[in-house]
N, C-alpha and C positions, 0 to 999 in steps of 0.2 A: 468511365471516369476514373481518375487516379485515386489511390487510397488517401484517406485523410492524413495519415502519417505513414511514411515509408522510410525505413532505416536499413541501410545497406553497408555491411562490412565496417561498422563504426568502431574506431579505436581511439582511446584517450589515454595518454601517458602523462604522469606527473613525475618528471625526472626518471628514475629507474623503476618506478611503480606503474604498472599497466592496469588501469581501473576498468577499462572496457577492451575486450579482446575479440574484435570482429563480430559485433552484435548485428544481427539482421532479423527484422520482422516487419509486418505492416499492420495497420489498424484501419478497418473499413469505415467509411463515413456513416455516422449514426451509431457506431458501436460503443459499448461500455466495456473497456478493456482494463485488466489489472496487471500490474507488474509486481511480482512478489520476490523477496529475497532477504536474507539476513543482513545485518549491518556490515558494510564494507563490500557488499556484493556488486555494487555499481549502479544501483537504482537512481540515487540522487545525482550522480555524475551524468547519467543519461538525461535526467530531467533538466539539469542545468544546460546541457547542450541544446535540447529542444526549445528551451525558453530563451535562448540566445545569450545566456550569462557567461558561458565559456565556449571555446571552439574545440572541435574534435581534432585529434592528431591526424587522422585519415578516415576515409569512408565518407558516407553521405547521409544526411538526414533531410527529408522533404516534408513540408507541411502544406497540404492542399496544393501539391505540385510545385511549391516554391522551395528553393534550396536555402536551408537555415543559415548555412555559413556565408553564402554570397549575398543574400537579401534579408538580413535580420530585421530591418525596419518594416518590411512588408509582412514578415511572419508575426511580429508583435501585434499587428492590427487584427490578426486572425485568431489569436489565442487569448484565453483568459487563464490566469494562474492563481492557485491558492497553495502557498508554500507551508512547510512545517511550522515555522515560527509565525506567530500572529503579528501582523504589521500595521493594523489599524491604529490611528493616533488616539491615545487615551484622552488627550486634552481637547478633542473635537467631538462634536455630536455625530451620531450615525449618519445623518443627512450630510453634514459637512465632509465627512470622510468619503462618502459616495460622490459628492459633487466635485471635489478636487480630482479624484480619479477620472471622472467623466471628462473633465476639462483637458486632461492629457490627450484625449482622442478628438479634440476640437468639436465636441458636440455643442449645439446651440443651447441656449438657456431652456427653450421650450422642450427640446429633445431630452435634455438632462432631467428636467422636472418630471416629465411623463415617465421616462424609463426608471428613474430612481424610486418614484412613488409606487410604480408597478412592482418592482423587485422587492422593496421593503414590505409590501403587502404580502407577497408570495412567501417570504421567509419569516413572516409573523413578527415584524419589527416596526410596523407602521406607527403604532402608538408610542413607541420609544424613540422615534426618529430624531427628535430634538433634544434628547438627553445625552449627556456626555458618555462616551464609550467606556470611561472609567467605571461607570455604574453598571455595566453589562456583566453578565456571567460569562464563563468561558464558552458555553454553548451558544450564547447570543452573539459573542464576538465572531465565532466561527461562521455562524449563519450570515453575519454582516459581510465577512470576507468573501464568502461564496457569491453573495449578491454583488459585491463590488467587482469581482472578477468577471461578472457577466454584464456589466453596465454598458459596454460598447457592442453588445450582441456578437460575441465571437463565434466562430464555427467550431472551435475546439476548446474544451476546458481541461486543464492539466491540474491534477490534484496530488500533491506530495504529502502523504500522511495527514489527510484533512481532519480526521477525528482523534488525533493523538492527544492523550490526556483528558479526553472528555468522559463523563460518566456514561453508563450504558443507555440511559434514557435520552440524553442529548445526542448520543451517537445515532440512535434510531431516528430521531427527528431530522438529523442531517441526511440520513439515507433517504427518507421520504422526500425531502426537498430535491435531492439530486435526481431521484427517479421521476419526479414531476417535471423538472426542467428538461430532462432528456426526452420525455415523451411529448412535451408541448413545443419545445424549441428545436427538436431534432438535432440535439447536440451530439458531437463525438466527445467521449470522456475517457481520458487516460488517468488511471488511479494507481498510486503506489500505496501499499499498506502493509502493516505487520499483522493486521487482524484478519485471520482466515475467514471468519464468518462474514466479514464485510465484503470480501471478494466473492465469496460463494453466493451471497444474497444479491449482489448488485450486477455482477459482470457477465457478459456474453462469453468472453474468452479470457484465459489467464496465461501469462508467461512467467516462468520461474527463472530467475537469474542467480547465478552463483559463481563467485570468483571471476566476474566480468564476462561470463558466457551465458547464453540462453540454453538451459538444460532441458526445458520442456515447454511446450506451448500448445494449447487446444482449449476446447470447452471443459468445464469442470467435470461433466459426466464422462467425456472421452478420456480425460486424464485419469479418472478413477478406474476406467476399464483397462488402462495400461498396467495397473498393479494387479498381480495375481490375486484372485478372490480368496482373501484370508480374513479371519477374525482378528480384531484387536482386543487384547486383554490388558487391562490396567490394574496393577496391584499396588496399593498404598502400603508402605512398610514402615516399621520402626525397629529400633534395637541395634541396627548395624548401618554402616554407610551405604548409600544407594549404589555407589561405584562398585563395591564388593559384590552386592547382590546382582548387579548387572553382569559382572564377569562370570558368575556362576550360571546365570540364566541364559545368556546368549549362546552358550556352547551346547545346550540341550538339543538333541537331534531333530525335534519337531518345531523348534523356534526358527523362524526365517529371519527376522530382524528384532533387535531390542535396543531401546534407548531409555535414558533416565532423565527425569525432570524433578528436581528437589527430592522428595521422599517417595516418588512414584516410579515404578518400572512399567514400561509400555512395550508389550511384545506382540509380534505378528505370528499367528499360528493358523493351521488349516482348520482346526476344530476347537473353538474356544472352550466349549463345555467339557470335552474330553481332556483337554490340556490342563485345566485349572487344578485338579488334584495333584498332578505331578509337579506343577509349578510351585504350589504351596508346600509340598513336601521338601522340594529342593531348598526353598528359602528357609524353612523351619530348621533344616539340618545345619545351616550356617549361622543360626541364632537370630534370624529375622522374625518379627511378628507381623503377620499380614492383617492389617486393620480394615481393609475393604477390597473388594474385587468387582470389576465391572467388565462386561463384554460390549463393545461398541461397533457400530457400522462404520465403514470407511468414510472419512471426511477429507476435505481439502488439506487439512493438517497432515493426514496420512500420506497424501500425494507429495506434499512438500518434504516430509521425512524420507520418503522413498527416493526422491531425486537428489536431495542434498545430504542425506545421512544424519540430519539433526533437526530438532524442532526449533521454532522461533520462540524464545523466551520473552515474556512481556517486559522483563527488566531491560531488554535490549531497546525497547521503545523509549527514546529519550528526546527531550527538546534540545535544539541546537542553537548556536549563536546565529543571529540574523545576518551578521556581516561575513562569517566564515561558513558555518553550517556543515551539514553532511556533504559527502562527495569530494572533500579535500583531505587527502591523507594527513595523518597527524604530523608526520615529519615536515609537512609543508605549511603548517600553521594551525591545525586543529588541536 
């Protein structure tokens, strides 16, 4: 059987800007796959190609063996999509939003009613089905959009930042729903996210994209093994700028890598316990006060930093215009 999604040498150019630079990978049927990358890396451009919203400059994208560029109509029947921006109509009820979407797929009234009631029950919205979506919380709207994306029983669900802006409790509820749908409906799921915990919790494999290229792809455990076994020491500081502290820290002979986020220095060393005293002495000499120190096991965030050289800051996670959105370079309209 062909992969659920197969991407070969995909290139997308916006004028003089190349957003995708020969991207290739595949996703097996039934797999939960994450695509990670900082803003501008090419994630949403790739999603827009797969969802038939824009065409690739060159290369090929296949959905269940069907060419996305040549047969977009057939591809749309096979995919469900939940984009960054919430697109449910606030002036309609949850049931009405679902029903309109189901009509796009020529479902009979009986099929629509059965499927919609089933989905609303599964996402915990059956009792609120006849209330206006304007009365829903952000988490409820996101659950409704996931249900709406599955109303026509697609083979593949594509999620572009599905939990963006949600509180941690709502985010975990969405995770549980996605895991349930995948196990019960044998869905293939492609997820883009800025939340490392989300990808690590949900996904079989992860690809990291940076500057339009795939720089790493494997299971989370295998990606961690590609990083030399080192301890991660985090030091919260005050008294001086973090940038100056970083400059002094990263040149120490036992420090492999060092990055800064706000008032925290994050360093990779061979032995965290032995390194802490010298790290603290170095920072103290330049006028920094160390307010806390922690030693951490490697996480997917460490993998991301290893391959891209920088962490994903949460302030990078931002909502986008429904009409323009991410994936379009600023010079061309964003």
